[in-house]
Residue, then its C-alpha position, 0 to 999 in steps of 0.5 A: m662647787a654647785a652652780s648658782v641658781p637663777t633667780p626668777s624675774p619678778v611678776a609684773h602686777p597690774a596697776p591698782t584701780a580705785e576698787p580692785s575686783l575680787a578676781t584681781e585680789k585673788v590673782a594678786a594673792v597667787r602672785t605674791p607668795t607669803a614665804k619662800l619655798p624649797r625647790l626641786v629642779d629636775l633636769g632631763a629631756d622630754r624624749c628620754i625614757p627615764c625622764k618620761m617615767m618621771k613626768p607623772i611624778l613631777d606633775e603630781f608634785q606640781r599639783d599636790y605639793a605646790d604649797r610645800f615645795v616648787t617643782e621645775f622641769i628643764d629640758v636640757w636637750k632643748n636648753p643645753d646651756a641649763g645642763k652646763q649651768y647646773g653641772i649635769r653629767v647624766i639625765p635625769t638629774q634631780i637637785f633639791y634646794d632649800a628655801e634660801g636657794k642652797e643645794r641640799f641634795r643631788h640625785e642622778g637617774f630615775y628617782g621614785k616618788e616615795d624616795m623623793l618625798a622621803k628625801w624632802r622629809e629628811l631635809g626638813v620639809d613638812l609633808p604628810a606621812a606616806a599612805p600605807a600600800p593597799a592590801g591585796n585581794 
């Protein structure tokens, strides 16, 4: 049985002013998502070798795919209760959730970028096709 996923606490919005500035409107737009997104939770540790190898991939996902899925990293050495909550046996472990919060897939160990993107596509997330590998010299 999969552990339940904590629901993020709501973001406090500043009290409206008579005429909101453009900057305030942009911040409000960023804080108020228009749709729920699927979520990838990577549970590991910042000192674990395979976890360190995954960090650039997770950073890229947060930067380049934030409009397609949410990427989270939880350090279970710093937060051991999270490891228990998610039922972690080994690190790193990646858990894929759909937009409703239902666990769809779990992987233990290092998981490469293209494999994770392929899994998202298999789960129905609309992602650009993988770029072809560059030709050799």
